[in-house]
Structure formats: C-alpha cells, structure tokens
C-alpha positions in Angstrom: 91.5 1.3 22.3 94.1 0.7 19.6 92.7 0.5 16.0 93.0 -2.5 13.7 92.3 -2.8 10.0 89.0 -4.6 10.5 87.7 -3.3 13.8 84.1 -2.4 14.5 82.3 -0.3 17.0 79.1 1.1 18.4 78.5 4.5 19.9 80.0 3.6 23.3 83.3 2.2 22.0 86.3 3.1 19.8 85.6 5.7 17.1 81.9 5.5 18.0 82.7 7.1 21.4 84.1 10.1 19.6 80.8 10.6 17.8 79.1 10.6 21.2 81.8 13.1 22.5 81.0 15.4 19.5 77.3 15.2 20.1 77.9 16.0 23.8 79.8 19.1 22.8 77.0 20.1 20.4 74.5 19.8 23.2 76.6 22.0 25.5 77.1 24.5 22.6 73.4 24.6 21.9 72.7 25.5 25.5 75.0 28.6 25.4 73.4 32.0 26.0 73.9 33.1 22.3 74.5 29.8 20.5 75.8 29.7 17.0 74.2 26.2 16.5 71.0 24.6 17.6 70.8 20.9 18.0 67.9 19.8 20.2 68.6 16.2 19.5 72.2 16.1 20.7 71.6 15.8 24.5 68.9 13.1 24.3 71.0 11.1 21.9 74.0 11.3 24.3 71.8 10.3 27.2 70.5 7.3 25.2 74.1 6.1 24.5 74.6 6.2 28.3 78.4 6.9 28.6 78.6 8.3 32.1 81.1 11.2 31.5 79.3 12.5 28.4 75.9 12.3 30.2 77.4 14.3 33.0 78.7 16.7 30.5 75.4 17.4 28.8 73.7 17.6 32.3 76.2 20.3 33.4 77.9 18.3 36.1 81.4 18.1 34.7 82.8 21.6 35.4 81.1 21.6 38.8 83.1 18.6 39.8 86.5 19.9 38.5 88.7 21.8 41.0 91.2 23.0 38.4 91.0 26.6 37.2 91.7 25.7 33.6 88.9 23.1 33.3 86.2 25.5 32.3 88.6 27.2 29.8 89.5 23.8 28.2 85.9 22.8 28.0 84.9 26.1 26.5 87.5 25.8 23.8 86.5 22.3 22.9 82.8 23.3 22.9 83.4 26.4 20.7 85.6 24.3 18.3 82.8 21.7 17.8 80.2 24.5 17.5 82.3 26.2 14.8 82.8 22.9 13.0 79.1 22.1 13.2 78.1 25.5 11.9 80.6 25.2 9.0 79.0 21.9 7.9 75.5 23.2 8.5 76.1 26.2 6.3 77.7 24.0 3.7 74.6 21.8 3.4 72.1 24.7 3.6 74.0 26.7 0.9 74.1 23.6 -1.4 70.4 22.9 -0.8 69.5 26.5 -1.6 71.7 26.3 -4.8 69.6 23.5 -6.0 71.6 20.5 -4.9 69.0 17.9 -3.9 71.3 15.0 -2.9 73.4 15.0 0.3 75.6 12.3 1.6 76.9 12.3 5.2 79.8 9.9 5.5 80.3 8.3 8.9 77.1 10.0 10.1 77.3 8.9 13.7 74.9 11.0 15.8 74.6 13.7 13.2 71.0 14.9 13.2 71.1 17.2 10.2 68.5 15.2 8.4 66.1 16.2 11.2 67.1 19.7 12.2 68.2 21.6 9.0 65.7 23.4 6.7 66.3 21.4 3.6 64.7 22.5 0.3 61.8 20.5 -0.9 62.7 17.3 -2.7 66.0 16.9 -0.8 67.3 13.4 -0.1 69.8 12.9 2.7 71.9 9.7 2.7 73.5 8.7 6.0 76.3 6.1 5.8 77.7 4.4 8.9 78.2 1.1 10.6 75.0 -1.0 11.0 75.0 -0.8 14.8 75.3 3.0 14.7 72.6 3.4 12.1 70.2 1.1 14.0 70.8 2.9 17.3 70.2 6.4 16.0 67.2 5.5 13.9 65.5 3.7 16.8 66.4 6.5 19.3 65.1 9.3 17.0 61.9 7.3 16.5 61.5 7.0 20.3 61.9 10.8 20.5 59.2 11.3 18.0 61.6 13.1 15.7 60.6 13.4 12.0 63.2 14.1 9.2 63.0 17.5 7.4 64.2 15.8 4.2 63.8 12.3 2.8 66.3 10.4 5.0 67.9 7.2 3.6 70.3 5.2 5.7 73.1 3.1 4.3 74.3 0.6 6.9 77.8 -0.3 5.8 81.4 0.1 6.9 83.3 2.6 4.7 86.0 -0.1 4.2 83.4 -2.2 2.3 81.8 -1.4 -1.1 79.8 1.5 0.2 79.4 3.1 -3.3 77.4 0.0 -4.4 75.3 0.1 -1.3 74.7 3.8 -1.8 73.5 3.3 -5.3 71.3 0.4 -4.1 69.6 2.9 -1.8 68.6 5.1 -4.7 71.5 7.4 -5.1 71.7 9.0 -8.5 75.2 9.7 -9.7 74.0 11.8 -12.6 72.8 14.4 -10.2 75.0 16.9 -8.2 75.6 15.9 -4.6 76.8 17.6 -1.5 79.2 15.4 0.4 80.5 15.7 4.0 83.4 14.0 5.7 83.2 15.6 9.1 85.7 14.5 11.8 86.5 11.4 9.6 89.8 11.6 7.8 92.1 11.2 10.9 90.5 7.9 11.6 91.3 6.5 8.1 94.6 5.0 7.1 96.4 7.1 4.5 95.5 4.9 1.5 91.8 4.7 2.7 91.7 8.5 2.7 92.7 8.5 -1.0 90.2 5.8 -1.8 87.4 7.8 -0.1 88.0 10.8 -2.4 88.4 8.5 -5.4 85.0 7.0 -4.8 83.4 10.4 -4.1 84.8 11.7 -7.4 83.6 8.8 -9.3 80.1 9.3 -7.9 80.0 13.1 -8.4 78.2 14.7 -11.3 79.2 18.2 -12.3 78.0 20.7 -9.7 78.8 18.4 -6.8 80.6 19.8 -3.8 82.6 18.4 -0.8 83.1 19.7 2.7 85.7 18.2 5.0 88.5 19.1 7.4 92.1 18.0 8.0 95.2 18.8 10.1 97.3 21.3 8.2 100.8 20.5 7.2 103.2 20.9 10.1 106.7 19.7 9.1 108.4 18.1 12.0 105.1 18.4 13.9 103.3 15.7 15.8 102.2 12.4 14.2 98.6 11.3 14.2 99.3 9.1 17.2 100.8 12.0 19.1 97.8 14.2 18.2 95.6 11.4 19.5 97.5 11.4 22.8 97.2 15.1 23.1 93.5 14.9 22.3 93.0 12.2 25.0 95.0 14.2 27.6 92.9 17.3 27.0 89.7 15.4 27.7 91.2 13.5 30.5 91.9 16.8 32.2 88.2 17.4 32.2 87.6 14.1 33.9 86.9 11.9 30.9 87.4 8.3 32.0 87.2 6.9 28.4 90.5 6.2 26.6 90.2 8.1 23.3 93.8 7.6 22.3 95.1 5.1 19.8 92.3 5.9 17.3 94.3 7.7 14.6 96.4 6.1 11.9 100.0 7.2 11.3 101.7 7.2 8.0 102.5 9.7 5.2 99.3 11.2 3.7 98.8 12.9 0.4 98.1 16.6 0.7 94.3 16.8 0.4 94.3 20.1 -1.5 96.7 18.7 -4.1 94.9 15.4 -4.2 91.5 16.8 -4.8 92.8 19.3 -7.3 94.4 16.5 -9.2 91.0 14.8 -9.4 89.5 17.9 -10.9 88.0 19.7 -7.9 88.3 23.4 -7.3 89.4 23.7 -3.7 89.3 26.4 -1.0 90.4 26.3 2.6 90.1 28.2 5.8 91.8 27.5 9.2 89.2 26.7 11.8 90.6 29.3 14.1 89.6 32.0 11.5 86.1 30.5 11.3 85.8 31.4 15.0 85.9 35.1 14.1 83.4 34.5 11.3 80.9 33.2 13.8 81.6 35.7 16.5 83.8 33.6 18.7 87.4 34.2 19.8 90.2 31.6 19.4 92.7 32.0 22.2 96.0 33.0 20.8 97.9 31.3 23.5 96.4 27.9 22.7 98.9 25.5 21.1 96.8 22.4 20.8 96.1 20.5 17.6 92.9 22.6 17.2 95.1 25.5 15.9 96.1 23.5 12.8 92.7 22.2 11.7 91.7 23.4 8.3 88.2 23.4 6.9 87.9 22.6 3.2 85.3 23.0 0.5 85.6 21.8 -3.1 83.3 22.0 -6.1 83.3 20.0 -9.3 
C-alpha cells in the first residue's frame, strides 16, 4: 500500500482504510462503561464500509479471538488514544462555536460525524473536505441511517492536492469571517512540502479570530522516520489480527517544525502532548509504553 504523489482511495483502501480504523476505534470507545466520547454513527459507518477486521472490532469479536495476553492491553491503548484525540477535537469545535465562530472546516473529513453529533450553535456552517468517493459514501450512508446534521453541512469533494481553497469558496465559504479549522490525523500522510502548503492556504483563508487544531509527532532527534513509524503502527494493529496492510502510508523527508512555521505565519500557538491529555480526560497513559503514541503532540493556534 505504498503511496504515490497522485494516488487516490476510498474508505476500504490506502489512507481511506485508516479513516475506517479510526471510526472503529471511536465506536469501541463510545461503548466503554464511562465513555469520554459519544459517536453513535461510528459503528454503522464502519459496518457500511465492510472491511472485515474493523467490522469484527466494532462487533466485539477481535479480543475474543486473540490468545495473546497483551492483545487487550494494546487495543485499550489504541482505543483510549483515539478517544482522547476525538475529545480534543470535539472540545476545540464546541469551544469555537460557543465563542461565536460560525464557520468550521474539517480537512480530510473521512468518517468524521461531527456535523451530525455535536451541539453546534445556531447559524453554524460545517464544511467537510475529502476525496469525492469518500464524500459520496458518507453522505449516502448517513442518509440511509436517517441522520440529520446539527449544523448546515456543506461537502467539498476534492483532493487536498488540488485547488481546494477555490472549491471551498465556491461552496460558500466566507474568508472575511473567522473559521475553526481541523487537520486531524492528516499531517503524517502529507509530503513535507504539502504540509507547508496546507498551512499557507489555511492562513490565507483565515480572518482574524480564526483558530486551528491539529496534531503532529514531536521532535525526536535520531528517532524513527515516518516510514519506521508507519511500520510500527502496522505491527501494532497486526498483533491484534488486522489483516490490512497499513504501512507505507507516511511520507519521509525533513519537515518544518509546525510550531515555528505557524508562528512565522502570525499564529499564536499552544501545544500539549497527547499523553497529558489522557489525564485531562480521566484516562491513564501507560508509562511503560514506548510506541509512537507517546510523542504525539496536540496543537491549537489562534490568529
């Protein structure tokens, strides 16, 4: 599943399969005894995609079939990590909405159901940008489920490597109004130069009062490359019985420091390691875990 510069995907292949994986983890997290997130659409969306392993995961059949003692621990950490990430972005959008920001843009929206499940303030417009196949599938599935958006939902069916700012404006986006932007689980799938262009475009489209939420792998001199992180990521899921090759999806290469880059563009940036967010939401990050999850940093920025 090696990436190329002009590859494409649906929700059962390449980067799209990771969106299904994240939705499956959200479904599992939502079924916890005291969940920190609630996504009633995650499980039916995963079942609609139909990837066997992830369907078994949301149906509770994965751990039951794993003989290894550490399988449940690994799945719990992956589930908790996605739950914490989801809650971070949920809170980001809800806080922005309550502060009067009425435009939200979800980049690479995948199976994100925030336009349907969050309590948006009256007058909010949520733009979802993703590849045409992904947008079409989710819109059709949500309609079949009888789901209604809780804000005005506008889809922008375009690859982020194309002129998505023009497509966004054509969908009614107003760049004179403040916007809340999310780039969730996205940056590692972009080449280094595309990461910079993404933030350049966001900045050009952002009126004063706009804000960004994203995440990235913290600096680790001499640490693993993106490809090595992808291999570790794949091995972790393979241990759980995942039969889908999720390696080869990340792009190597020297990347600009995101905090420095956004600061240079005029944003005020704050960061927090994801493992610290565990405590904020009442969860415990295992201190003996040495996976790439330990180095993930959550970032917010305001303009």
